N, CA, C, O and the ligand as a Tripos MOL2 file, in Angstrom:
@<TRIPOS>MOLECULE
protein
  289   287    73     0     0
PROTEIN
NO_CHARGES

@<TRIPOS>ATOM
      1 N          16.8310   -9.2150    0.3120 N.3       1 MET1
      2 CA         15.4710   -9.5530    0.1240 C.3       1 MET1
      3 C          15.5560  -10.9790   -0.3160 C.2       1 MET1
      4 O          16.2450  -11.3240   -1.2750 O.2       1 MET1
      5 N          14.8250  -11.8160    0.4210 N.am      2 ALA2
      6 CA         14.8610  -13.3050    0.1140 C.3       2 ALA2
      7 C          13.3630  -14.0200    0.4780 C.2       2 ALA2
      8 O          12.5730  -13.5910    1.3190 O.2       2 ALA2
      9 N          13.2230  -14.9420   -0.1740 N.am      3 ASP3
     10 CA         12.0960  -15.7190    0.2480 C.3       3 ASP3
     11 C          12.2680  -16.6940    1.1290 C.2       3 ASP3
     12 O          13.0120  -17.6350    0.8530 O.2       3 ASP3
     13 N          11.5700  -16.6190    2.3900 N.am      4 ILE4
     14 CA         11.8990  -17.6400    3.3510 C.3       4 ILE4
     15 C          10.5000  -18.3990    3.7460 C.2       4 ILE4
     16 O           9.4690  -17.8580    4.1460 O.2       4 ILE4
     17 N          10.7360  -19.7840    3.5300 N.am      5 MET5
     18 CA          9.7490  -20.6860    3.8390 C.3       5 MET5
     19 C           9.4410  -20.8050    5.1920 C.2       5 MET5
     20 O          10.3910  -21.1160    5.9100 O.2       5 MET5
     21 N           8.3780  -20.6390    5.7170 N.am      6 MET6
     22 CA          8.3070  -20.6280    7.2050 C.3       6 MET6
     23 C           7.9330  -22.0350    7.7440 C.2       6 MET6
     24 O           7.4720  -22.8290    6.9240 O.2       6 MET6
     25 N           8.0650  -22.3870    8.8920 N.am      7 ALA7
     26 CA          8.0290  -23.8080    9.5190 C.3       7 ALA7
     27 C           6.5550  -23.9310    9.8150 C.2       7 ALA7
     28 O           6.0720  -23.1330   10.6170 O.2       7 ALA7
     29 N           5.8150  -24.8150    9.2720 N.am      8 ALA8
     30 CA          4.4210  -25.2170    9.5690 C.3       8 ALA8
     31 C           4.3490  -25.7730   10.9370 C.2       8 ALA8
     32 O           5.1270  -26.6330   11.3490 O.2       8 ALA8
     33 N           3.3610  -25.2360   11.6470 N.am      9 ILE9
     34 CA          3.1190  -26.1890   13.0260 C.3       9 ILE9
     35 C           1.5480  -26.3070   13.0200 C.2       9 ILE9
     36 O           0.8190  -25.6710   12.2590 O.2       9 ILE9
     37 N           1.1710  -27.1120   13.8700 N.am     10 ASP10
     38 CA         -0.2370  -27.4390   14.2720 C.3      10 ASP10
     39 C          -0.8450  -26.3130   15.1740 C.2      10 ASP10
     40 O          -0.1000  -25.6850   15.9270 O.2      10 ASP10
     41 N          -2.1160  -26.0620   15.1140 N.am     11 ARG11
     42 CA         -2.7000  -24.9890   15.9650 C.3      11 ARG11
     43 C          -2.4200  -25.3930   17.3980 C.2      11 ARG11
     44 O          -2.2170  -24.5220   18.2440 O.2      11 ARG11
     45 N          -2.4010  -26.7010   17.7060 N.am     12 GLY12
     46 CA         -2.0710  -27.1320   18.9880 C.3      12 GLY12
     47 C          -0.7480  -26.8390   19.6350 C.2      12 GLY12
     48 O          -0.5650  -26.9330   20.8480 O.2      12 GLY12
     49 N           0.1230  -26.4940   18.8000 N.am     13 GLU13
     50 CA          1.5950  -26.2510   18.9840 C.3      13 GLU13
     51 C           1.8290  -24.7730   19.3520 C.2      13 GLU13
     52 O           2.9390  -24.4130   19.7420 O.2      13 GLU13
     53 N           0.8790  -23.9780   19.2420 N.am     14 ALA14
     54 CA          0.9160  -22.4590   19.2930 C.3      14 ALA14
     55 C           1.2290  -22.1430   20.8070 C.2      14 ALA14
     56 O           2.0600  -21.2920   21.1240 O.2      14 ALA14
     57 N           0.5400  -22.8540   21.6810 N.am     15 GLY15
     58 CA          0.6610  -22.6730   23.0270 C.3      15 GLY15
     59 C           0.3440  -21.1870   23.3880 C.2      15 GLY15
     60 O          -0.5230  -20.5930   22.7470 O.2      15 GLY15
     61 N           0.9750  -20.6170   24.3250 N.am     16 GLU16
     62 CA          0.7150  -19.2230   24.7250 C.3      16 GLU16
     63 C           1.1440  -18.0470   23.8770 C.2      16 GLU16
     64 O           0.9170  -16.8630   24.1270 O.2      16 GLU16
     65 N           1.8650  -18.5930   22.7270 N.am     17 ARG17
     66 CA          2.3530  -17.3900   21.8490 C.3      17 ARG17
     67 C           1.2980  -16.5460   21.2470 C.2      17 ARG17
     68 O           0.1580  -16.9660   21.0510 O.2      17 ARG17
     69 N           1.6590  -15.4540   20.9830 N.am     18 GLN18
     70 CA          0.6340  -14.6100   20.2480 C.3      18 GLN18
     71 C           0.5170  -14.9770   18.8160 C.2      18 GLN18
     72 O           1.4540  -15.4350   18.1620 O.2      18 GLN18
     73 N          -0.6340  -14.7650   18.3740 N.am     19 VAL19
     74 CA         -0.8680  -15.0500   16.9050 C.3      19 VAL19
     75 C          -1.0400  -13.8240   16.1930 C.2      19 VAL19
     76 O          -1.8010  -12.9360   16.5760 O.2      19 VAL19
     77 N          -0.2960  -13.7620   15.0950 N.am     20 PHE20
     78 CA         -0.2420  -12.6330   14.2280 C.3      20 PHE20
     79 C          -0.9500  -13.0140   12.9730 C.2      20 PHE20
     80 O          -0.4190  -13.8050   12.1950 O.2      20 PHE20
     81 N          -2.2380  -12.4420   12.7100 N.am     21 HIS21
     82 CA         -2.9820  -12.7190   11.6270 C.3      21 HIS21
     83 C          -2.5140  -11.8400   10.4810 C.2      21 HIS21
     84 O          -2.7390  -10.6290   10.4900 O.2      21 HIS21
     85 N          -1.8860  -12.4220    9.5300 N.am     22 THR22
     86 CA         -1.3880  -11.8200    8.4150 C.3      22 THR22
     87 C          -2.4150  -11.3480    7.3740 C.2      22 THR22
     88 O          -2.1630  -10.4220    6.6030 O.2      22 THR22
     89 N          -3.5590  -12.0010    7.3770 N.am     23 GLY23
     90 CA         -4.6120  -11.3860    6.5320 C.3      23 GLY23
     91 C          -4.4140  -11.6560    5.0030 C.2      23 GLY23
     92 O          -3.8570  -12.6460    4.5290 O.2      23 GLY23
     93 N          -4.9340  -10.6620    4.3460 N.am     24 VAL24
     94 CA         -4.9160  -10.9060    2.7940 C.3      24 VAL24
     95 C          -3.3470  -10.5810    2.4550 C.2      24 VAL24
     96 O          -2.7520  -11.3190    1.6710 O.2      24 VAL24
     97 N          -2.7540   -9.5730    2.9990 N.am     25 SER25
     98 CA         -1.3210   -9.3020    2.7110 C.3      25 SER25
     99 C          -0.8060   -8.4640    3.8160 C.2      25 SER25
    100 O          -1.4520   -7.5320    4.2940 O.2      25 SER25
    101 N           0.3630   -8.8150    4.2070 N.am     26 THR26
    102 CA          1.0240   -7.8600    5.1810 C.3      26 THR26
    103 C           2.2930   -7.2950    4.5770 C.2      26 THR26
    104 O           3.2070   -8.0720    4.3000 O.2      26 THR26
    105 N           2.4100   -6.0160    4.3590 N.am     27 VAL27
    106 CA          3.4800   -5.5130    3.7400 C.3      27 VAL27
    107 C           4.3940   -4.6660    4.6350 C.2      27 VAL27
    108 O           3.8560   -3.7940    5.3180 O.2      27 VAL27
    109 N           5.5920   -4.8180    4.6930 N.am     28 GLY28
    110 CA          6.4650   -4.0600    5.5080 C.3      28 GLY28
    111 C           7.2510   -2.8650    4.8480 C.2      28 GLY28
    112 O           6.9160   -2.4510    3.7390 O.2      28 GLY28
    113 N           8.2050   -2.3680    5.4830 N.am     29 GLN29
    114 CA          8.8750   -1.3660    5.0080 C.3      29 GLN29
    115 C          10.3240   -1.8690    4.3580 C.2      29 GLN29
    116 O          11.1810   -1.0650    3.9890 O.2      29 GLN29
    117 N          10.4520   -3.1040    4.2840 N.am     30 GLY30
    118 CA         11.8230   -3.5400    3.6000 C.3      30 GLY30
    119 C          12.1440   -4.7250    4.5010 C.2      30 GLY30
    120 O          12.0130   -4.7170    5.7250 O.2      30 GLY30
    121 N          12.6010   -5.7940    3.7290 N.am     31 GLY31
    122 CA         13.1790   -6.9960    4.4470 C.3      31 GLY31
    123 C          12.7990   -8.2300    3.5210 C.2      31 GLY31
    124 O          12.8060   -8.1890    2.2910 O.2      31 GLY31
    125 N          12.4870   -9.2660    4.2500 N.am     32 ASP32
    126 CA         12.3610  -10.5930    3.3610 C.3      32 ASP32
    127 C          10.8840  -10.8340    3.2420 C.2      32 ASP32
    128 O          10.0610  -10.2430    3.9410 O.2      32 ASP32
    129 N          10.5460  -11.8330    2.2200 N.am     33 ASP33
    130 CA          9.2630  -12.3770    2.0170 C.3      33 ASP33
    131 C           9.1020  -13.5710    2.7390 C.2      33 ASP33
    132 O          10.0870  -14.3060    2.8160 O.2      33 ASP33
    133 N           7.9910  -13.9280    3.3160 N.am     34 TYR34
    134 CA          7.7950  -15.0970    4.1360 C.3      34 TYR34
    135 C           6.6270  -15.7850    3.4620 C.2      34 TYR34
    136 O           5.5980  -15.1840    3.1500 O.2      34 TYR34
    137 N           6.8340  -17.0590    3.2560 N.am     35 LEU35
    138 CA          5.8050  -17.9990    2.6350 C.3      35 LEU35
    139 C           5.3790  -18.9810    3.5590 C.2      35 LEU35
    140 O           6.1100  -19.5110    4.3960 O.2      35 LEU35
    141 N           3.9080  -19.2600    3.3480 N.am     36 CYS36
    142 CA          3.3120  -20.1650    4.3190 C.3      36 CYS36
    143 C           3.8720  -21.6150    4.1960 C.2      36 CYS36
    144 O           3.9520  -22.1330    3.0820 O.2      36 CYS36
    145 N           4.2690  -22.2910    5.3400 N.am     37 GLY37
    146 CA          4.7830  -23.6680    5.1790 C.3      37 GLY37
    147 C           3.6660  -24.7010    4.9250 C.2      37 GLY37
    148 O           4.0160  -25.8740    4.8000 O.2      37 GLY37
    149 N           2.4890  -24.4180    4.8450 N.am     38 HIS38
    150 CA          1.3660  -25.1320    4.5990 C.3      38 HIS38
    151 C           1.0030  -25.2140    3.0960 C.2      38 HIS38
    152 O           1.0030  -26.2500    2.4310 O.2      38 HIS38
    153 N           0.7220  -24.0900    2.6980 N.am     39 CYS39
    154 CA          0.2250  -23.8680    1.3300 C.3      39 CYS39
    155 C           1.1740  -23.0820    0.3090 C.2      39 CYS39
    156 O           0.8740  -23.0120   -0.8830 O.2      39 CYS39
    157 N           2.3190  -22.4990    0.8210 N.am     40 GLY40
    158 CA          3.1350  -21.8700   -0.0250 C.3      40 GLY40
    159 C           2.7920  -20.4420   -0.2880 C.2      40 GLY40
    160 O           3.6320  -19.8170   -0.9360 O.2      40 GLY40
    161 N           1.7370  -19.8200    0.0830 N.am     41 ARG41
    162 CA          1.3110  -18.5530   -0.0980 C.3      41 ARG41
    163 C           2.1750  -17.5610    0.5200 C.2      41 ARG41
    164 O           2.6880  -17.7400    1.6250 O.2      41 ARG41
    165 N           2.3630  -16.3640   -0.2840 N.am     42 ARG42
    166 CA          3.2120  -15.4430    0.2040 C.3      42 ARG42
    167 C           2.5700  -14.4420    1.3310 C.2      42 ARG42
    168 O           1.8590  -13.4890    1.0130 O.2      42 ARG42
    169 N           2.8620  -14.7280    2.5170 N.am     43 MET43
    170 CA          1.9660  -14.3080    3.6420 C.3      43 MET43
    171 C           2.4520  -12.7950    3.8970 C.2      43 MET43
    172 O           1.6650  -11.8530    4.0020 O.2      43 MET43
    173 N           3.7220  -12.6950    3.9740 N.am     44 VAL44
    174 CA          4.2220  -11.3340    4.5580 C.3      44 VAL44
    175 C           5.3110  -10.8780    3.4650 C.2      44 VAL44
    176 O           6.1640  -11.6450    3.0180 O.2      44 VAL44
    177 N           5.1820   -9.6120    3.1170 N.am     45 HIS45
    178 CA          6.1080   -8.9680    2.0770 C.3      45 HIS45
    179 C           7.1240   -8.0740    2.7560 C.2      45 HIS45
    180 O           6.7660   -7.3520    3.6860 O.2      45 HIS45
    181 N           8.1590   -8.0890    2.4060 N.am     46 ALA46
    182 CA          9.2150   -7.1090    2.7490 C.3      46 ALA46
    183 C           9.1580   -6.6340    4.1700 C.2      46 ALA46
    184 O           8.9570   -5.4550    4.4610 O.2      46 ALA46
    185 N           9.3500   -7.6330    5.0820 N.am     47 MET47
    186 CA          9.4260   -7.4670    6.6080 C.3      47 MET47
    187 C          10.5190   -8.2350    7.0510 C.2      47 MET47
    188 O          10.8690   -9.2960    6.5350 O.2      47 MET47
    189 N          11.1290   -7.6100    8.1480 N.am     48 ASP48
    190 CA         12.0960   -8.3880    8.7940 C.3      48 ASP48
    191 C          11.6670   -8.9950   10.2270 C.2      48 ASP48
    192 O          11.8580   -8.4410   11.3100 O.2      48 ASP48
    193 N          11.1140  -10.1090   10.0390 N.am     49 LEU49
    194 CA         10.3780  -10.6910   11.3540 C.3      49 LEU49
    195 C          11.3840  -11.0850   12.4260 C.2      49 LEU49
    196 O          11.0320  -11.1980   13.6000 O.2      49 LEU49
    197 N          12.6960  -11.3060   12.0080 N.am     50 THR50
    198 CA         13.7270  -11.6830   12.9830 C.3      50 THR50
    199 C          13.9060  -10.5880   14.0090 C.2      50 THR50
    200 O          14.4800  -10.8420   15.0680 O.2      50 THR50
    201 N          13.4410   -9.3870   13.7440 N.am     51 ARG51
    202 CA         13.5890   -8.1800   14.7220 C.3      51 ARG51
    203 C          12.5640   -8.3310   15.7080 C.2      51 ARG51
    204 O          12.7460   -7.7830   16.7950 O.2      51 ARG51
    205 N          11.3240   -9.1040   15.4730 N.am     52 ILE52
    206 CA         10.3670   -9.1070   16.5070 C.3      52 ILE52
    207 C          10.8790  -10.0870   17.6750 C.2      52 ILE52
    208 O          11.1290  -11.2800   17.5020 O.2      52 ILE52
    209 N          10.9840   -9.4600   18.7770 N.am     53 GLU53
    210 CA         11.5550  -10.3870   19.8480 C.3      53 GLU53
    211 C          10.6750  -11.2600   20.6430 C.2      53 GLU53
    212 O          11.1460  -12.1970   21.2870 O.2      53 GLU53
    213 N           9.4320  -10.9970   20.6250 N.am     54 VAL54
    214 CA          8.4510  -11.8260   21.3030 C.3      54 VAL54
    215 C           8.0360  -13.0020   20.4400 C.2      54 VAL54
    216 O           7.7910  -12.8600   19.2420 O.2      54 VAL54
    217 N           7.9600  -14.1910   21.0830 N.am     55 PRO55
    218 CA          7.6000  -15.4190   20.1960 C.3      55 PRO55
    219 C           6.2280  -15.0890   19.6200 C.2      55 PRO55
    220 O           5.2860  -14.6130   20.2520 O.2      55 PRO55
    221 N           6.2520  -15.4010   18.3690 N.am     56 MET56
    222 CA          4.9640  -15.1500   17.6220 C.3      56 MET56
    223 C           4.6830  -16.3370   16.7370 C.2      56 MET56
    224 O           5.5870  -17.0200   16.2560 O.2      56 MET56
    225 N           3.3520  -16.5680   16.5310 N.am     57 VAL57
    226 CA          2.8520  -17.5410   15.5700 C.3      57 VAL57
    227 C           2.2820  -16.7020   14.4250 C.2      57 VAL57
    228 O           1.5630  -15.7450   14.7110 O.2      57 VAL57
    229 N           2.5610  -17.0050   13.1020 N.am     58 TYR58
    230 CA          1.9240  -16.3130   12.0060 C.3      58 TYR58
    231 C           0.8050  -17.1200   11.3130 C.2      58 TYR58
    232 O           1.0590  -18.2040   10.7880 O.2      58 TYR58
    233 N          -0.4510  -16.5800   11.3140 N.am     59 GLU59
    234 CA         -1.5800  -17.2840   10.7350 C.3      59 GLU59
    235 C          -1.5590  -17.0540    9.3300 C.2      59 GLU59
    236 O          -1.4050  -15.8820    8.9870 O.2      59 GLU59
    237 N          -1.6890  -17.9860    8.3720 N.am     60 CYS60
    238 CA         -1.8080  -17.6950    6.8470 C.3      60 CYS60
    239 C          -3.1650  -17.2140    6.7100 C.2      60 CYS60
    240 O          -4.1040  -17.8120    7.2350 O.2      60 CYS60
    241 N          -3.3290  -16.0100    5.9320 N.am     61 GLY61
    242 CA         -4.6750  -15.6450    5.6020 C.3      61 GLY61
    243 C          -5.1930  -16.4800    4.4760 C.2      61 GLY61
    244 O          -6.3570  -16.2400    4.1560 O.2      61 GLY61
    245 N          -4.5590  -17.4210    3.8040 N.am     62 GLY62
    246 CA         -4.8920  -18.2180    2.8420 C.3      62 GLY62
    247 C          -5.5990  -19.5010    3.3130 C.2      62 GLY62
    248 O          -6.7780  -19.7360    3.0470 O.2      62 GLY62
    249 N          -4.8550  -20.2620    3.9840 N.am     63 CYS63
    250 CA         -5.2890  -21.6190    4.4400 C.3      63 CYS63
    251 C          -5.5220  -21.6750    6.1210 C.2      63 CYS63
    252 O          -5.8840  -22.7130    6.6760 O.2      63 CYS63
    253 N          -5.3040  -20.6080    6.7380 N.am     64 GLY64
    254 CA         -5.4630  -20.5850    8.0700 C.3      64 GLY64
    255 C          -4.4400  -21.3060    8.8750 C.2      64 GLY64
    256 O          -4.5430  -21.3750   10.1000 O.2      64 GLY64
    257 N          -3.3500  -21.9030    8.1500 N.am     65 GLY65
    258 CA         -2.3720  -22.5950    9.0300 C.3      65 GLY65
    259 C          -1.4960  -21.7600    9.8690 C.2      65 GLY65
    260 O          -1.3030  -20.5810    9.5720 O.2      65 GLY65
    261 N          -0.9610  -22.3040   10.8920 N.am     66 TYR66
    262 CA          0.0410  -21.6550   11.8140 C.3      66 TYR66
    263 C           1.2980  -21.7440   11.2550 C.2      66 TYR66
    264 O           1.5580  -22.8090   10.6940 O.2      66 TYR66
    265 N           2.2220  -20.7960   11.2750 N.am     67 ASN67
    266 CA          3.5810  -20.9160   10.8790 C.3      67 ASN67
    267 C           4.4430  -20.2430   12.0390 C.2      67 ASN67
    268 O           3.9450  -19.4120   12.7980 O.2      67 ASN67
    269 N           5.6940  -20.6340   12.1180 N.am     68 VAL68
    270 CA          6.7150  -20.0630   12.9070 C.3      68 VAL68
    271 C           7.8870  -19.7170   12.0560 C.2      68 VAL68
    272 O           7.9890  -20.2040   10.9300 O.2      68 VAL68
    273 N           8.8530  -18.8270   12.5840 N.am     69 LEU69
    274 CA         10.0360  -18.6750   11.7720 C.3      69 LEU69
    275 C          10.8610  -19.8270   11.8170 C.2      69 LEU69
    276 O          10.9190  -20.4810   12.8590 O.2      69 LEU69
    277 N          11.5670  -20.1820   10.7170 N.am     70 PRO70
    278 CA         12.3310  -21.4290   10.5790 C.3      70 PRO70
    279 C          13.6460  -21.1560   11.6030 C.2      70 PRO70
    280 O          14.0480  -20.0290   11.8930 O.2      70 PRO70
    281 N          14.1500  -22.2390   12.0230 N.am     71 GLU71
    282 CA         15.4800  -22.2370   12.9450 C.3      71 GLU71
    283 C          16.4610  -21.6050   12.0320 C.2      71 GLU71
    284 O          16.6020  -22.0090   10.8780 O.2      71 GLU71
    285 N          17.1890  -20.5540   12.5600 N.am     72 SER72
    286 CA         18.2780  -20.0280   11.7890 C.3      72 SER72
    287 C          19.6130  -20.5580   12.2650 C.2      72 SER72
    288 O          20.6520  -20.2030   11.7080 O.2      72 SER72
    289 ZN         -1.1970  -21.0560    4.1300 Zn       73 ZN73
@<TRIPOS>BOND
     1     1     2 1
     2     2     3 1
     3     3     4 2
     4     3     5 am
     5     5     6 1
     6     6     7 1
     7     7     8 2
     8     7     9 am
     9     9    10 1
    10    10    11 1
    11    11    12 2
    12    11    13 am
    13    13    14 1
    14    14    15 1
    15    15    16 2
    16    15    17 am
    17    17    18 1
    18    18    19 1
    19    19    20 2
    20    19    21 am
    21    21    22 1
    22    22    23 1
    23    23    24 2
    24    23    25 am
    25    25    26 1
    26    26    27 1
    27    27    28 2
    28    27    29 am
    29    29    30 1
    30    30    31 1
    31    31    32 2
    32    31    33 am
    33    33    34 1
    34    34    35 1
    35    35    36 2
    36    35    37 am
    37    37    38 1
    38    38    39 1
    39    39    40 2
    40    39    41 am
    41    41    42 1
    42    42    43 1
    43    43    44 2
    44    43    45 am
    45    45    46 1
    46    46    47 1
    47    47    48 2
    48    47    49 am
    49    49    50 1
    50    50    51 1
    51    51    52 2
    52    51    53 am
    53    53    54 1
    54    54    55 1
    55    55    56 2
    56    55    57 am
    57    57    58 1
    58    58    59 1
    59    59    60 2
    60    59    61 am
    61    61    62 1
    62    62    63 1
    63    63    64 2
    64    63    65 am
    65    65    66 1
    66    66    67 1
    67    67    68 2
    68    67    69 am
    69    69    70 1
    70    70    71 1
    71    71    72 2
    72    71    73 am
    73    73    74 1
    74    74    75 1
    75    75    76 2
    76    75    77 am
    77    77    78 1
    78    78    79 1
    79    79    80 2
    80    79    81 am
    81    81    82 1
    82    82    83 1
    83    83    84 2
    84    83    85 am
    85    85    86 1
    86    86    87 1
    87    87    88 2
    88    87    89 am
    89    89    90 1
    90    90    91 1
    91    91    92 2
    92    91    93 am
    93    93    94 1
    94    94    95 1
    95    95    96 2
    96    95    97 am
    97    97    98 1
    98    98    99 1
    99    99   100 2
   100    99   101 am
   101   101   102 1
   102   102   103 1
   103   103   104 2
   104   103   105 am
   105   105   106 1
   106   106   107 1
   107   107   108 2
   108   107   109 am
   109   109   110 1
   110   110   111 1
   111   111   112 2
   112   111   113 am
   113   113   114 1
   114   114   115 1
   115   115   116 2
   116   115   117 am
   117   117   118 1
   118   118   119 1
   119   119   120 2
   120   119   121 am
   121   121   122 1
   122   122   123 1
   123   123   124 2
   124   123   125 am
   125   125   126 1
   126   126   127 1
   127   127   128 2
   128   127   129 am
   129   129   130 1
   130   130   131 1
   131   131   132 2
   132   131   133 am
   133   133   134 1
   134   134   135 1
   135   135   136 2
   136   135   137 am
   137   137   138 1
   138   138   139 1
   139   139   140 2
   140   139   141 am
   141   141   142 1
   142   142   143 1
   143   143   144 2
   144   143   145 am
   145   145   146 1
   146   146   147 1
   147   147   148 2
   148   147   149 am
   149   149   150 1
   150   150   151 1
   151   151   152 2
   152   151   153 am
   153   153   154 1
   154   154   155 1
   155   155   156 2
   156   155   157 am
   157   157   158 1
   158   158   159 1
   159   159   160 2
   160   159   161 am
   161   161   162 1
   162   162   163 1
   163   163   164 2
   164   163   165 am
   165   165   166 1
   166   166   167 1
   167   167   168 2
   168   167   169 am
   169   169   170 1
   170   170   171 1
   171   171   172 2
   172   171   173 am
   173   173   174 1
   174   174   175 1
   175   175   176 2
   176   175   177 am
   177   177   178 1
   178   178   179 1
   179   179   180 2
   180   179   181 am
   181   181   182 1
   182   182   183 1
   183   183   184 2
   184   183   185 am
   185   185   186 1
   186   186   187 1
   187   187   188 2
   188   187   189 am
   189   189   190 1
   190   190   191 1
   191   191   192 2
   192   191   193 am
   193   193   194 1
   194   194   195 1
   195   195   196 2
   196   195   197 am
   197   197   198 1
   198   198   199 1
   199   199   200 2
   200   199   201 am
   201   201   202 1
   202   202   203 1
   203   203   204 2
   204   203   205 am
   205   205   206 1
   206   206   207 1
   207   207   208 2
   208   207   209 am
   209   209   210 1
   210   210   211 1
   211   211   212 2
   212   211   213 am
   213   213   214 1
   214   214   215 1
   215   215   216 2
   216   215   217 am
   217   217   218 1
   218   218   219 1
   219   219   220 2
   220   219   221 am
   221   221   222 1
   222   222   223 1
   223   223   224 2
   224   223   225 am
   225   225   226 1
   226   226   227 1
   227   227   228 2
   228   227   229 am
   229   229   230 1
   230   230   231 1
   231   231   232 2
   232   231   233 am
   233   233   234 1
   234   234   235 1
   235   235   236 2
   236   235   237 am
   237   237   238 1
   238   238   239 1
   239   239   240 2
   240   239   241 am
   241   241   242 1
   242   242   243 1
   243   243   244 2
   244   243   245 am
   245   245   246 1
   246   246   247 1
   247   247   248 2
   248   247   249 am
   249   249   250 1
   250   250   251 1
   251   251   252 2
   252   251   253 am
   253   253   254 1
   254   254   255 1
   255   255   256 2
   256   255   257 am
   257   257   258 1
   258   258   259 1
   259   259   260 2
   260   259   261 am
   261   261   262 1
   262   262   263 1
   263   263   264 2
   264   263   265 am
   265   265   266 1
   266   266   267 1
   267   267   268 2
   268   267   269 am
   269   269   270 1
   270   270   271 1
   271   271   272 2
   272   271   273 am
   273   273   274 1
   274   274   275 1
   275   275   276 2
   276   275   277 am
   277   277   278 1
   278   278   279 1
   279   279   280 2
   280   279   281 am
   281   281   282 1
   282   282   283 1
   283   283   284 2
   284   283   285 am
   285   285   286 1
   286   286   287 1
   287   287   288 2
@<TRIPOS>SUBSTRUCTURE
     1 MET1         2 RESIDUE 1 A MET
     2 ALA2         6 RESIDUE 1 A ALA
     3 ASP3        10 RESIDUE 1 A ASP
     4 ILE4        14 RESIDUE 1 A ILE
     5 MET5        18 RESIDUE 1 A MET
     6 MET6        22 RESIDUE 1 A MET
     7 ALA7        26 RESIDUE 1 A ALA
     8 ALA8        30 RESIDUE 1 A ALA
     9 ILE9        34 RESIDUE 1 A ILE
    10 ASP10       38 RESIDUE 1 A ASP
    11 ARG11       42 RESIDUE 1 A ARG
    12 GLY12       46 RESIDUE 1 A GLY
    13 GLU13       50 RESIDUE 1 A GLU
    14 ALA14       54 RESIDUE 1 A ALA
    15 GLY15       58 RESIDUE 1 A GLY
    16 GLU16       62 RESIDUE 1 A GLU
    17 ARG17       66 RESIDUE 1 A ARG
    18 GLN18       70 RESIDUE 1 A GLN
    19 VAL19       74 RESIDUE 1 A VAL
    20 PHE20       78 RESIDUE 1 A PHE
    21 HIS21       82 RESIDUE 1 A HIS
    22 THR22       86 RESIDUE 1 A THR
    23 GLY23       90 RESIDUE 1 A GLY
    24 VAL24       94 RESIDUE 1 A VAL
    25 SER25       98 RESIDUE 1 A SER
    26 THR26      102 RESIDUE 1 A THR
    27 VAL27      106 RESIDUE 1 A VAL
    28 GLY28      110 RESIDUE 1 A GLY
    29 GLN29      114 RESIDUE 1 A GLN
    30 GLY30      118 RESIDUE 1 A GLY
    31 GLY31      122 RESIDUE 1 A GLY
    32 ASP32      126 RESIDUE 1 A ASP
    33 ASP33      130 RESIDUE 1 A ASP
    34 TYR34      134 RESIDUE 1 A TYR
    35 LEU35      138 RESIDUE 1 A LEU
    36 CYS36      142 RESIDUE 1 A CYS
    37 GLY37      146 RESIDUE 1 A GLY
    38 HIS38      150 RESIDUE 1 A HIS
    39 CYS39      154 RESIDUE 1 A CYS
    40 GLY40      158 RESIDUE 1 A GLY
    41 ARG41      162 RESIDUE 1 A ARG
    42 ARG42      166 RESIDUE 1 A ARG
    43 MET43      170 RESIDUE 1 A MET
    44 VAL44      174 RESIDUE 1 A VAL
    45 HIS45      178 RESIDUE 1 A HIS
    46 ALA46      182 RESIDUE 1 A ALA
    47 MET47      186 RESIDUE 1 A MET
    48 ASP48      190 RESIDUE 1 A ASP
    49 LEU49      194 RESIDUE 1 A LEU
    50 THR50      198 RESIDUE 1 A THR
    51 ARG51      202 RESIDUE 1 A ARG
    52 ILE52      206 RESIDUE 1 A ILE
    53 GLU53      210 RESIDUE 1 A GLU
    54 VAL54      214 RESIDUE 1 A VAL
    55 PRO55      218 RESIDUE 1 A PRO
    56 MET56      222 RESIDUE 1 A MET
    57 VAL57      226 RESIDUE 1 A VAL
    58 TYR58      230 RESIDUE 1 A TYR
    59 GLU59      234 RESIDUE 1 A GLU
    60 CYS60      238 RESIDUE 1 A CYS
    61 GLY61      242 RESIDUE 1 A GLY
    62 GLY62      246 RESIDUE 1 A GLY
    63 CYS63      250 RESIDUE 1 A CYS
    64 GLY64      254 RESIDUE 1 A GLY
    65 GLY65      258 RESIDUE 1 A GLY
    66 TYR66      262 RESIDUE 1 A TYR
    67 ASN67      266 RESIDUE 1 A ASN
    68 VAL68      270 RESIDUE 1 A VAL
    69 LEU69      274 RESIDUE 1 A LEU
    70 PRO70      278 RESIDUE 1 A PRO
    71 GLU71      282 RESIDUE 1 A GLU
    72 SER72      286 RESIDUE 1 A SER
    73 ZN73       289 GROUP 0 **** ****
């Protein structure tokens, strides 16, 4: 379990990728926590987003900013 700061992108950079609306809080079954790269809000709790194989953009439920997984 780690806190992972996501990489902030502009809405125009999302392209054709699917947008995952994290809403108030998204809680998984285990894994890492992901923080919004724009406002620092904890968007996703206990999920392993690296297992999602399709390119996704994560929308913060707090500031509405778009984020992607940081390069690993
Ligand atoms: Zn945010």
